[in-house]
N, C-alpha and C positions, 0 to 999 in steps of 0.2 A: 291840807294846805297851810292851816295855822301854824303847825310845827315848823315848816320851812321858812315861813315868814318870821317867826320868832328866833330862829336859828340865825337867820340873815340880819336881823336887828342886834343879836348878841354879838355877832362876828363884827359888824360895824362899831358897836360901842367898844370892843377890845382894841380894834384897830385905832380908834381915835384915841383911847387912853394910853396908847403905847404901852400895854401890858408888858411887863418885863419877861414873862413865860413865853408869850407870843413872839415877842422880839428875839428871844434866845433860840427859839425854833426856827424862825425865818433866817437868822443869821447862820445857824448850823447848816440848814438846807443850802443856803447860797454858797457856803464855803465848800461843802462836799461837792455840789454841782460844779463850781468853778474848778475845783482841783482835779475832778474827772475829766473835764474839758481840756484842762492843760496837759495832763498827762496823756491824752488821746492824741493831742495835736504834737506833742514831742515825740511820740512813737510813730503816728500815722504819717506825718508831714514829710519826714525824710524818706520813708518807704514809698510814699506815693510820688514823690519827686524822683527816686531812683527808678521806679517803674515806668515813669513818664519819659525819662531821658535816655534809658538804657535799652539795649536790643540783645535779647538772649532767646535760645531755644525753649518753648514752652511759655513765652510772654503772654500770649493770648489766652492761654488756658489761666494763668495767673489772674489776669485782669477779669475773666468770666468768673472765676472763683471769688475775688474781691468784691465784684458786684453783687454776686448772690449773697455773700455775708452781710452785705450793707442792708439787704432786704429783710433779714432776721428781726423779729420784734426784740427790743431790749430785754425784755422779762425772760425771753427764752435763753438769751445769750448768759444772762445773770444766774439763771437757775443751773445751767450747764457748768458754769465757773464754780458755783456753789458746790455741786457735786463732786467737781473735780478736787476742790480743796477740802471738803468734809472728810472726817476720819472714817465714818460709817458708810 
């Protein structure tokens, strides 16, 4: 328990001092997360809108598939994409 308390105190000290390395890590993390969210919105919003207003054969199956894919954990999807993009 002493190690956890010491780690928390160190974390608070780094945050209070605006450590440049910590600030860079947080900034990079926020940039990556924001860009991923924007890319997902740019791709997903038009597709979702088209799916909502258009009527076509197999629409219900596409909706079921989309809902099933939304239930996948992000780590699984990331691993599948990595496997698709890797050379080995």
